All heavy atoms as TSV, in Angstrom:
chain	resi	resn	atom	element	x	y	z
A	1	MET	N	N	99.413	116.811	127.700
A	1	MET	CA	C	99.719	115.388	127.633
A	1	MET	C	C	98.591	114.654	126.788
A	1	MET	O	O	98.832	113.697	126.089
A	1	MET	CB	C	99.664	114.786	129.064
A	1	MET	CG	C	100.003	113.292	129.192
A	1	MET	SD	S	101.694	112.901	128.604
A	1	MET	CE	C	102.643	113.147	130.010
A	2	GLY	N	N	97.348	115.144	126.884
A	2	GLY	CA	C	96.262	114.531	126.150
A	2	GLY	C	C	96.433	114.662	124.615
A	2	GLY	O	O	96.069	113.805	123.884
A	3	ASN	N	N	96.958	115.872	124.246
A	3	ASN	CA	C	97.213	116.130	122.778
A	3	ASN	C	C	98.272	115.150	122.232
A	3	ASN	O	O	98.204	114.712	121.137
A	3	ASN	CB	C	97.612	117.513	122.515
A	3	ASN	CG	C	96.450	118.427	122.657
A	3	ASN	OD1	O	95.308	118.085	122.521
A	3	ASN	ND2	N	96.728	119.685	123.027
A	4	PHE	N	N	99.249	114.802	123.097
A	4	PHE	CA	C	100.376	113.851	122.651
A	4	PHE	C	C	99.737	112.477	122.305
A	4	PHE	O	O	99.979	111.966	121.240
A	4	PHE	CB	C	101.310	113.721	123.677
A	4	PHE	CG	C	102.353	112.727	123.384
A	4	PHE	CD1	C	103.348	112.891	122.409
A	4	PHE	CD2	C	102.395	111.452	124.067
A	4	PHE	CE1	C	104.221	111.844	122.085
A	4	PHE	CE2	C	103.235	110.448	123.824
A	4	PHE	CZ	C	104.194	110.706	122.804
A	5	PHE	N	N	98.882	111.962	123.197
A	5	PHE	CA	C	98.287	110.640	122.840
A	5	PHE	C	C	97.310	110.678	121.724
A	5	PHE	O	O	97.190	109.735	120.914
A	5	PHE	CB	C	97.661	110.126	124.156
A	5	PHE	CG	C	98.685	109.651	125.225
A	5	PHE	CD1	C	98.741	110.311	126.336
A	5	PHE	CD2	C	99.537	108.668	124.933
A	5	PHE	CE1	C	99.616	109.932	127.398
A	5	PHE	CE2	C	100.512	108.249	125.913
A	5	PHE	CZ	C	100.525	108.908	127.068
A	6	LYS	N	N	96.606	111.794	121.610
A	6	LYS	CA	C	95.649	111.919	120.491
A	6	LYS	C	C	96.448	111.942	119.140
A	6	LYS	O	O	95.998	111.269	118.238
A	6	LYS	CB	C	94.840	113.187	120.690
A	6	LYS	CG	C	93.688	113.251	119.747
A	6	LYS	CD	C	92.908	114.651	119.679
A	6	LYS	CE	C	92.684	115.220	121.082
A	6	LYS	NZ	N	91.991	116.480	121.046
A	7	ASP	N	N	97.511	112.717	119.125
A	7	ASP	CA	C	98.289	112.818	117.927
A	7	ASP	C	C	98.964	111.383	117.642
A	7	ASP	O	O	99.095	111.035	116.461
A	7	ASP	CB	C	99.371	113.914	118.047
A	7	ASP	CG	C	98.671	115.253	117.968
A	7	ASP	OD1	O	97.585	115.385	117.474
A	7	ASP	OD2	O	99.390	116.194	118.488
A	8	LEU	N	N	99.378	110.754	118.619
A	8	LEU	CA	C	100.077	109.445	118.408
A	8	LEU	C	C	99.083	108.429	117.898
A	8	LEU	O	O	99.390	107.715	116.918
A	8	LEU	CB	C	100.615	109.011	119.817
A	8	LEU	CG	C	101.376	107.602	119.775
A	8	LEU	CD1	C	102.670	107.701	118.974
A	8	LEU	CD2	C	101.590	107.217	121.199
A	9	ILE	N	N	97.920	108.352	118.492
A	9	ILE	CA	C	96.910	107.419	118.021
A	9	ILE	C	C	96.425	107.741	116.523
A	9	ILE	O	O	96.285	106.867	115.777
A	9	ILE	CB	C	95.707	107.355	119.014
A	9	ILE	CG1	C	96.229	106.720	120.270
A	9	ILE	CG2	C	94.581	106.651	118.436
A	9	ILE	CD1	C	95.162	106.787	121.423
A	10	LYS	N	N	96.379	109.106	116.273
A	10	LYS	CA	C	95.954	109.479	115.043
A	10	LYS	C	C	96.923	109.102	113.927
A	10	LYS	O	O	96.667	108.639	112.881
A	10	LYS	CB	C	95.726	110.929	114.984
A	10	LYS	CG	C	95.058	111.473	113.683
A	10	LYS	CD	C	94.507	112.876	113.706
A	10	LYS	CE	C	95.526	113.914	114.060
A	10	LYS	NZ	N	94.956	115.297	114.027
A	11	SER	N	N	98.219	109.259	114.240
A	11	SER	CA	C	99.264	108.930	113.272
A	11	SER	C	C	99.390	107.455	113.094
A	11	SER	O	O	99.699	106.969	111.960
A	11	SER	CB	C	100.577	109.538	113.747
A	11	SER	OG	O	101.062	108.849	114.906
A	12	VAL	N	N	99.180	106.697	114.214
A	12	VAL	CA	C	99.205	105.198	114.061
A	12	VAL	C	C	98.043	104.733	113.182
A	12	VAL	O	O	98.337	103.886	112.286
A	12	VAL	CB	C	99.201	104.562	115.478
A	12	VAL	CG1	C	98.932	103.119	115.356
A	12	VAL	CG2	C	100.482	104.779	116.209
A	13	PHE	N	N	96.871	105.187	113.386
A	13	PHE	CA	C	95.712	104.785	112.530
A	13	PHE	C	C	95.910	105.267	111.090
A	13	PHE	O	O	95.545	104.519	110.172
A	13	PHE	CB	C	94.442	105.275	113.111
A	13	PHE	CG	C	93.942	104.499	114.210
A	13	PHE	CD1	C	93.567	105.104	115.437
A	13	PHE	CD2	C	93.804	103.162	114.160
A	13	PHE	CE1	C	92.980	104.305	116.457
A	13	PHE	CE2	C	93.285	102.364	115.193
A	13	PHE	CZ	C	92.929	102.971	116.371
A	14	ARG	N	N	96.528	106.379	110.885
A	14	ARG	CA	C	96.779	106.918	109.560
A	14	ARG	C	C	97.757	105.960	108.813
A	14	ARG	O	O	97.530	105.505	107.651
A	14	ARG	CB	C	97.298	108.280	109.524
A	14	ARG	CG	C	97.508	108.844	108.160
A	14	ARG	CD	C	98.143	110.305	108.189
A	14	ARG	NE	N	99.421	110.257	108.914
A	14	ARG	CZ	C	99.866	111.001	109.900
A	14	ARG	NH1	N	99.007	111.885	110.374
A	14	ARG	NH2	N	100.935	110.898	110.398
A	15	ASP	N	N	98.780	105.436	109.479
A	15	ASP	CA	C	99.762	104.678	108.933
A	15	ASP	C	C	99.169	103.211	108.677
A	15	ASP	O	O	99.519	102.659	107.599
A	15	ASP	CB	C	101.063	104.515	109.788
A	15	ASP	CG	C	101.807	105.769	109.851
A	15	ASP	OD1	O	101.632	106.681	108.856
A	15	ASP	OD2	O	102.591	106.043	110.759
A	16	ILE	N	N	98.385	102.729	109.579
A	16	ILE	CA	C	97.774	101.424	109.322
A	16	ILE	C	C	96.811	101.491	108.201
A	16	ILE	O	O	96.751	100.494	107.338
A	16	ILE	CB	C	97.031	101.031	110.642
A	16	ILE	CG1	C	98.061	100.604	111.762
A	16	ILE	CG2	C	96.052	99.834	110.411
A	16	ILE	CD1	C	97.449	100.257	113.069
A	17	PHE	N	N	96.067	102.613	108.060
A	17	PHE	CA	C	95.196	102.740	106.920
A	17	PHE	C	C	95.954	102.801	105.577
A	17	PHE	O	O	95.498	102.159	104.576
A	17	PHE	CB	C	94.401	104.107	107.085
A	17	PHE	CG	C	93.372	104.251	106.027
A	17	PHE	CD1	C	92.285	103.466	105.946
A	17	PHE	CD2	C	93.602	105.251	104.995
A	17	PHE	CE1	C	91.351	103.725	104.805
A	17	PHE	CE2	C	92.733	105.525	104.033
A	17	PHE	CZ	C	91.635	104.777	103.906
A	18	LYS	N	N	97.044	103.434	105.593
A	18	LYS	CA	C	97.824	103.525	104.333
A	18	LYS	C	C	98.467	102.086	103.956
A	18	LYS	O	O	98.453	101.780	102.739
A	18	LYS	CB	C	99.115	104.487	104.478
A	18	LYS	CG	C	98.713	105.963	104.531
A	18	LYS	CD	C	99.922	106.816	104.585
A	18	LYS	CE	C	99.532	108.256	104.724
A	18	LYS	NZ	N	100.843	109.060	105.011
A	19	LEU	N	N	98.849	101.383	104.907
A	19	LEU	CA	C	99.380	100.031	104.630
A	19	LEU	C	C	98.312	99.066	104.268
A	19	LEU	O	O	98.454	98.154	103.392
A	19	LEU	CB	C	100.123	99.455	105.879
A	19	LEU	CG	C	101.379	100.118	106.308
A	19	LEU	CD1	C	102.001	99.696	107.603
A	19	LEU	CD2	C	102.379	100.098	105.175
A	20	PHE	N	N	97.060	99.278	104.842
A	20	PHE	CA	C	95.876	98.499	104.452
A	20	PHE	C	C	95.564	98.784	102.918
A	20	PHE	O	O	95.223	97.904	102.193
A	20	PHE	CB	C	94.745	98.699	105.284
A	20	PHE	CG	C	93.429	98.053	104.886
A	20	PHE	CD1	C	93.279	96.664	105.060
A	20	PHE	CD2	C	92.433	98.732	104.202
A	20	PHE	CE1	C	92.171	95.966	104.719
A	20	PHE	CE2	C	91.286	98.051	103.893
A	20	PHE	CZ	C	91.182	96.768	104.080
A	21	ILE	N	N	95.623	100.074	102.535
A	21	ILE	CA	C	95.281	100.393	101.139
A	21	ILE	C	C	96.381	99.837	100.275
A	21	ILE	O	O	96.012	99.332	99.142
A	21	ILE	CB	C	95.217	101.931	101.045
A	21	ILE	CG1	C	94.030	102.472	101.780
A	21	ILE	CG2	C	95.200	102.354	99.567
A	21	ILE	CD1	C	92.698	101.986	101.329
A	22	ALA	N	N	97.621	99.867	100.631
A	22	ALA	CA	C	98.677	99.201	99.821
A	22	ALA	C	C	98.465	97.777	99.686
A	22	ALA	O	O	98.568	97.154	98.522
A	22	ALA	CB	C	100.037	99.481	100.490
A	23	PHE	N	N	98.047	97.070	100.726
A	23	PHE	CA	C	97.787	95.666	100.719
A	23	PHE	C	C	96.605	95.309	99.752
A	23	PHE	O	O	96.584	94.424	98.965
A	23	PHE	CB	C	97.585	95.054	102.053
A	23	PHE	CG	C	97.182	93.647	102.091
A	23	PHE	CD1	C	98.135	92.651	101.979
A	23	PHE	CD2	C	95.861	93.292	102.267
A	23	PHE	CE1	C	97.772	91.295	101.935
A	23	PHE	CE2	C	95.557	91.880	102.318
A	23	PHE	CZ	C	96.465	90.897	102.154
A	24	ALA	N	N	95.570	96.088	99.940
A	24	ALA	CA	C	94.350	95.907	99.109
A	24	ALA	C	C	94.629	96.126	97.632
A	24	ALA	O	O	94.180	95.473	96.775
A	24	ALA	CB	C	93.249	96.865	99.559
A	25	MET	N	N	95.445	97.203	97.293
A	25	MET	CA	C	95.822	97.457	95.873
A	25	MET	C	C	96.623	96.392	95.317
A	25	MET	O	O	96.490	95.914	94.129
A	25	MET	CB	C	96.436	98.773	95.711
A	25	MET	CG	C	95.469	99.952	95.973
A	25	MET	SD	S	96.282	101.638	95.897
A	25	MET	CE	C	96.845	101.614	94.179
A	26	GLY	N	N	97.553	95.890	96.136
A	26	GLY	CA	C	98.449	94.703	95.610
A	26	GLY	C	C	97.681	93.481	95.373
A	26	GLY	O	O	97.916	92.767	94.409
A	27	THR	N	N	96.707	93.226	96.265
A	27	THR	CA	C	95.970	92.014	96.177
A	27	THR	C	C	95.038	92.084	95.006
A	27	THR	O	O	94.785	91.171	94.278
A	27	THR	CB	C	95.129	91.807	97.472
A	27	THR	OG1	O	96.026	91.670	98.601
A	27	THR	CG2	C	94.358	90.505	97.427
A	28	GLY	N	N	94.442	93.260	94.835
A	28	GLY	CA	C	93.500	93.430	93.738
A	28	GLY	C	C	94.246	93.405	92.324
A	28	GLY	O	O	93.722	92.782	91.389
A	29	ALA	N	N	95.365	94.101	92.231
A	29	ALA	CA	C	96.123	93.981	90.954
A	29	ALA	C	C	96.596	92.628	90.642
A	29	ALA	O	O	96.551	92.169	89.539
A	29	ALA	CB	C	97.408	94.975	91.055
A	30	SER	N	N	97.061	91.920	91.592
A	30	SER	CA	C	97.595	90.535	91.390
A	30	SER	C	C	96.377	89.601	91.205
A	30	SER	O	O	96.521	88.586	90.432
A	30	SER	CB	C	98.467	90.026	92.529
A	30	SER	OG	O	97.782	90.073	93.732
A	31	GLY	N	N	95.240	89.916	91.689
A	31	GLY	CA	C	94.021	89.117	91.473
A	31	GLY	C	C	93.547	89.294	89.984
A	31	GLY	O	O	93.185	88.273	89.351
A	32	ILE	N	N	93.752	90.469	89.475
A	32	ILE	CA	C	93.402	90.739	88.049
A	32	ILE	C	C	94.349	89.913	87.175
A	32	ILE	O	O	94.044	89.286	86.196
A	32	ILE	CB	C	93.358	92.162	87.723
A	32	ILE	CG1	C	92.188	92.916	88.485
A	32	ILE	CG2	C	93.322	92.494	86.256
A	32	ILE	CD1	C	92.272	94.373	88.361
A	33	VAL	N	N	95.674	89.930	87.516
A	33	VAL	CA	C	96.627	89.264	86.701
A	33	VAL	C	C	96.378	87.730	86.818
A	33	VAL	O	O	96.460	86.962	85.831
A	33	VAL	CB	C	98.047	89.569	87.253
A	33	VAL	CG1	C	99.126	88.658	86.639
A	33	VAL	CG2	C	98.417	91.024	86.925
A	34	CYS	N	N	96.093	87.233	88.020
A	34	CYS	CA	C	95.773	85.740	88.163
A	34	CYS	C	C	94.530	85.403	87.344
A	34	CYS	O	O	94.484	84.335	86.763
A	34	CYS	CB	C	95.562	85.444	89.642
A	34	CYS	SG	S	97.056	85.368	90.615
A	35	TRP	N	N	93.502	86.215	87.330
A	35	TRP	CA	C	92.292	85.962	86.662
A	35	TRP	C	C	92.574	85.888	85.102
A	35	TRP	O	O	92.126	85.105	84.412
A	35	TRP	CB	C	91.335	87.046	87.012
A	35	TRP	CG	C	89.908	86.853	86.393
A	35	TRP	CD1	C	89.273	85.660	86.284
A	35	TRP	CD2	C	89.174	87.913	85.817
A	35	TRP	NE1	N	88.029	85.931	85.671
A	35	TRP	CE2	C	87.963	87.227	85.311
A	35	TRP	CE3	C	89.221	89.215	85.576
A	35	TRP	CZ2	C	86.949	87.970	84.711
A	35	TRP	CZ3	C	88.280	89.940	85.041
A	35	TRP	CH2	C	87.138	89.332	84.559
A	36	TYR	N	N	93.450	86.870	84.614
A	36	TYR	CA	C	93.755	86.966	83.202
A	36	TYR	C	C	94.469	85.719	82.722
A	36	TYR	O	O	94.241	85.201	81.696
A	36	TYR	CB	C	94.510	88.280	82.902
A	36	TYR	CG	C	94.871	88.470	81.507
A	36	TYR	CD1	C	93.864	88.927	80.644
A	36	TYR	CD2	C	96.112	88.109	80.995
A	36	TYR	CE1	C	94.140	89.123	79.244
A	36	TYR	CE2	C	96.414	88.392	79.702
A	36	TYR	CZ	C	95.442	88.809	78.852
A	36	TYR	OH	O	95.763	88.972	77.461
A	37	TYR	N	N	95.466	85.316	83.520
A	37	TYR	CA	C	96.269	84.178	83.111
A	37	TYR	C	C	95.788	82.803	83.643
A	37	TYR	O	O	96.467	81.836	83.581
A	37	TYR	CB	C	97.739	84.340	83.522
A	37	TYR	CG	C	98.471	85.450	82.786
A	37	TYR	CD1	C	98.783	86.627	83.343
A	37	TYR	CD2	C	98.710	85.276	81.400
A	37	TYR	CE1	C	99.398	87.677	82.668
A	37	TYR	CE2	C	99.400	86.187	80.743
A	37	TYR	CZ	C	99.654	87.461	81.275
A	37	TYR	OH	O	100.294	88.393	80.608
A	38	ASN	N	N	94.590	82.800	84.241
A	38	ASN	CA	C	93.944	81.603	84.750
A	38	ASN	C	C	94.774	80.893	85.801
A	38	ASN	O	O	94.805	79.660	85.886
A	38	ASN	CB	C	93.682	80.642	83.534
A	38	ASN	CG	C	92.528	81.176	82.638
A	38	ASN	OD1	O	91.644	81.786	83.073
A	38	ASN	ND2	N	92.732	80.909	81.410
A	39	PHE	N	N	95.405	81.713	86.671
A	39	PHE	CA	C	96.083	81.067	87.855
A	39	PHE	C	C	95.018	81.064	89.032
A	39	PHE	O	O	93.977	81.823	88.947
A	39	PHE	CB	C	97.179	81.965	88.352
A	39	PHE	CG	C	98.442	81.953	87.287
A	39	PHE	CD1	C	99.116	83.029	87.078
A	39	PHE	CD2	C	98.766	80.822	86.714
A	39	PHE	CE1	C	100.245	83.044	86.277
A	39	PHE	CE2	C	99.829	80.807	85.789
A	39	PHE	CZ	C	100.489	81.951	85.536
A	40	PRO	N	N	95.192	80.196	90.005
A	40	PRO	CA	C	94.268	80.201	91.128
A	40	PRO	C	C	94.322	81.587	91.888
A	40	PRO	O	O	95.349	82.247	91.985
A	40	PRO	CB	C	94.870	79.172	92.045
A	40	PRO	CG	C	95.713	78.296	91.170
A	40	PRO	CD	C	96.234	79.159	90.070
A	41	LEU	N	N	93.200	82.151	92.230
A	41	LEU	CA	C	93.109	83.456	92.911
A	41	LEU	C	C	93.700	83.533	94.230
A	41	LEU	O	O	93.997	84.587	94.752
A	41	LEU	CB	C	91.621	83.962	92.904
A	41	LEU	CG	C	91.073	84.338	91.525
A	41	LEU	CD1	C	89.659	84.802	91.720
A	41	LEU	CD2	C	91.899	85.493	90.944
A	42	GLY	N	N	94.016	82.281	94.769
A	42	GLY	CA	C	94.695	82.282	96.103
A	42	GLY	C	C	96.073	82.953	96.021
A	42	GLY	O	O	96.596	83.470	97.048
A	43	PHE	N	N	96.714	82.919	94.914
A	43	PHE	CA	C	98.000	83.535	94.707
A	43	PHE	C	C	97.966	85.057	94.747
A	43	PHE	O	O	98.998	85.738	94.972
A	43	PHE	CB	C	98.621	83.103	93.362
A	43	PHE	CG	C	99.111	81.673	93.295
A	43	PHE	CD1	C	98.728	80.881	92.233
A	43	PHE	CD2	C	99.815	81.150	94.303
A	43	PHE	CE1	C	99.142	79.594	92.211
A	43	PHE	CE2	C	100.171	79.767	94.312
A	43	PHE	CZ	C	99.833	78.971	93.248
A	44	SER	N	N	96.815	85.609	94.644
A	44	SER	CA	C	96.698	87.071	94.749
A	44	SER	C	C	97.050	87.621	96.092
A	44	SER	O	O	97.472	88.719	96.234
A	44	SER	CB	C	95.326	87.557	94.321
A	44	SER	OG	O	94.313	87.170	95.201
A	45	ILE	N	N	96.827	86.765	97.126
A	45	ILE	CA	C	97.259	87.243	98.526
A	45	ILE	C	C	98.720	87.410	98.583
A	45	ILE	O	O	99.223	88.282	99.231
A	45	ILE	CB	C	96.808	86.189	99.524
A	45	ILE	CG1	C	95.187	85.975	99.490
A	45	ILE	CG2	C	97.222	86.443	100.855
A	45	ILE	CD1	C	94.501	87.281	99.974
A	46	LEU	N	N	99.505	86.575	97.816
A	46	LEU	CA	C	100.982	86.714	97.765
A	46	LEU	C	C	101.328	88.098	97.159
A	46	LEU	O	O	102.268	88.712	97.732
A	46	LEU	CB	C	101.595	85.581	97.003
A	46	LEU	CG	C	101.508	84.209	97.581
A	46	LEU	CD1	C	102.045	83.209	96.565
A	46	LEU	CD2	C	102.184	84.194	98.928
A	47	GLY	N	N	100.612	88.551	96.226
A	47	GLY	CA	C	100.873	89.841	95.669
A	47	GLY	C	C	100.632	90.968	96.692
A	47	GLY	O	O	101.373	91.947	96.790
A	48	GLY	N	N	99.556	90.808	97.437
A	48	GLY	CA	C	99.314	91.796	98.532
A	48	GLY	C	C	100.393	91.803	99.540
A	48	GLY	O	O	100.841	92.878	100.080
A	49	ILE	N	N	100.925	90.578	99.937
A	49	ILE	CA	C	101.973	90.483	100.970
A	49	ILE	C	C	103.250	91.109	100.469
A	49	ILE	O	O	103.951	91.757	101.148
A	49	ILE	CB	C	102.117	88.967	101.400
A	49	ILE	CG1	C	100.871	88.571	102.137
A	49	ILE	CG2	C	103.340	88.807	102.151
A	49	ILE	CD1	C	100.799	87.113	102.516
A	50	VAL	N	N	103.512	90.882	99.148
A	50	VAL	CA	C	104.795	91.439	98.530
A	50	VAL	C	C	104.644	93.011	98.571
A	50	VAL	O	O	105.682	93.679	98.942
A	50	VAL	CB	C	104.991	90.942	97.119
A	50	VAL	CG1	C	106.058	91.702	96.380
A	50	VAL	CG2	C	105.407	89.471	97.162
A	51	VAL	N	N	103.526	93.569	98.124
A	51	VAL	CA	C	103.364	94.974	98.132
A	51	VAL	C	C	103.425	95.548	99.511
A	51	VAL	O	O	104.042	96.536	99.799
A	51	VAL	CB	C	102.112	95.393	97.449
A	51	VAL	CG1	C	101.764	96.835	97.608
A	51	VAL	CG2	C	102.140	95.062	95.958
A	52	LEU	N	N	102.837	94.857	100.481
A	52	LEU	CA	C	102.841	95.300	101.929
A	52	LEU	C	C	104.329	95.230	102.390
A	52	LEU	O	O	104.699	96.225	103.101
A	52	LEU	CB	C	102.027	94.409	102.777
A	52	LEU	CG	C	101.913	94.755	104.229
A	52	LEU	CD1	C	101.318	96.161	104.457
A	52	LEU	CD2	C	101.089	93.703	104.967
A	53	GLY	N	N	104.996	94.259	102.110
A	53	GLY	CA	C	106.500	94.206	102.475
A	53	GLY	C	C	107.310	95.284	101.832
A	53	GLY	O	O	108.197	95.887	102.529
A	54	LEU	N	N	107.071	95.492	100.641
A	54	LEU	CA	C	107.756	96.739	100.003
A	54	LEU	C	C	107.421	98.014	100.615
A	54	LEU	O	O	108.273	98.863	100.802
A	54	LEU	CB	C	107.502	96.746	98.416
A	54	LEU	CG	C	108.149	95.632	97.623
A	54	LEU	CD1	C	107.645	95.662	96.145
A	54	LEU	CD2	C	109.775	95.804	97.605
A	55	ALA	N	N	106.165	98.170	100.894
A	55	ALA	CA	C	105.651	99.482	101.551
A	55	ALA	C	C	106.352	99.616	102.927
A	55	ALA	O	O	106.821	100.660	103.280
A	55	ALA	CB	C	104.165	99.540	101.615
A	56	LEU	N	N	106.315	98.513	103.667
A	56	LEU	CA	C	106.975	98.574	105.012
A	56	LEU	C	C	108.470	98.830	104.909
A	56	LEU	O	O	109.082	99.622	105.715
A	56	LEU	CB	C	106.779	97.320	105.732
A	56	LEU	CG	C	105.359	97.082	106.376
A	56	LEU	CD1	C	105.203	95.686	106.921
A	56	LEU	CD2	C	105.162	98.140	107.403
A	57	ALA	N	N	109.162	98.279	103.945
A	57	ALA	CA	C	110.591	98.481	103.792
A	57	ALA	C	C	110.895	99.871	103.380
A	57	ALA	O	O	111.828	100.520	103.758
A	57	ALA	CB	C	111.085	97.587	102.731
A	58	LEU	N	N	109.957	100.554	102.496
A	58	LEU	CA	C	110.255	101.882	102.105
A	58	LEU	C	C	109.886	102.902	103.162
A	58	LEU	O	O	110.474	104.001	103.179
A	58	LEU	CB	C	109.475	102.212	100.855
A	58	LEU	CG	C	109.900	101.437	99.541
A	58	LEU	CD1	C	108.979	101.722	98.431
A	58	LEU	CD2	C	111.345	101.780	99.268
A	59	VAL	N	N	108.988	102.583	104.075
A	59	VAL	CA	C	108.468	103.472	105.078
A	59	VAL	C	C	109.322	103.491	106.234
A	59	VAL	O	O	109.533	104.472	106.991
A	59	VAL	CB	C	107.041	103.277	105.405
A	59	VAL	CG1	C	106.490	104.026	106.553
A	59	VAL	CG2	C	106.141	103.596	104.161
A	60	SER	N	N	109.869	102.304	106.619
A	60	SER	CA	C	110.555	102.214	107.867
A	60	SER	C	C	111.847	102.939	107.969
A	60	SER	O	O	112.547	103.225	106.980
A	60	SER	CB	C	110.824	100.669	108.167
A	60	SER	OG	O	111.924	100.259	107.265
A	61	ASP	N	N	112.119	103.419	109.160
A	61	ASP	CA	C	113.378	104.160	109.426
A	61	ASP	C	C	114.293	103.279	110.078
A	61	ASP	O	O	114.699	103.412	111.276
A	61	ASP	CB	C	113.031	105.343	110.303
A	61	ASP	CG	C	112.189	106.361	109.557
A	61	ASP	OD1	O	112.352	106.526	108.274
A	61	ASP	OD2	O	111.433	107.124	110.239
A	62	SER	N	N	114.794	102.260	109.429
A	62	SER	CA	C	115.768	101.360	109.995
A	62	SER	C	C	117.174	101.802	109.816
A	62	SER	O	O	117.406	102.873	109.246
A	62	SER	CB	C	115.581	99.941	109.351
A	62	SER	OG	O	115.991	99.917	108.042
A	63	THR	N	N	118.122	101.075	110.346
A	63	THR	CA	C	119.540	101.508	110.292
A	63	THR	C	C	120.096	101.205	108.955
A	63	THR	O	O	121.197	101.652	108.574
A	63	THR	CB	C	120.392	100.642	111.342
A	63	THR	OG1	O	120.142	99.247	111.007
A	63	THR	CG2	C	119.912	100.962	112.695
A	64	PHE	N	N	119.369	100.452	108.108
A	64	PHE	CA	C	119.850	100.193	106.696
A	64	PHE	C	C	119.536	101.329	105.744
A	64	PHE	O	O	119.937	101.250	104.681
A	64	PHE	CB	C	119.246	98.930	106.268
A	64	PHE	CG	C	119.543	97.670	107.047
A	64	PHE	CD1	C	118.686	97.048	107.810
A	64	PHE	CD2	C	120.850	97.214	107.165
A	64	PHE	CE1	C	118.934	95.987	108.631
A	64	PHE	CE2	C	121.227	96.216	107.869
A	64	PHE	CZ	C	120.260	95.545	108.635
A	65	SER	N	N	118.723	102.197	106.214
A	65	SER	CA	C	118.365	103.308	105.216
A	65	SER	C	C	119.319	104.510	105.206
A	65	SER	O	O	120.111	104.665	106.082
A	65	SER	CB	C	116.925	103.817	105.451
A	65	SER	OG	O	116.847	104.273	106.762
């Protein structure tokens, strides 16, 4: 029983880490684009949210897949 919870927590943290990395990469890439085109850097958060949404849509096992 202990191995089940250990594996469950390990897989949850692994998935959260992957999603955090996707968000950080999306925010960083859109930050570079905003900086290059002289847009406010606050818009770079939107890029991170879009990438996070795409990652969640591709990873999820919903009924639409």
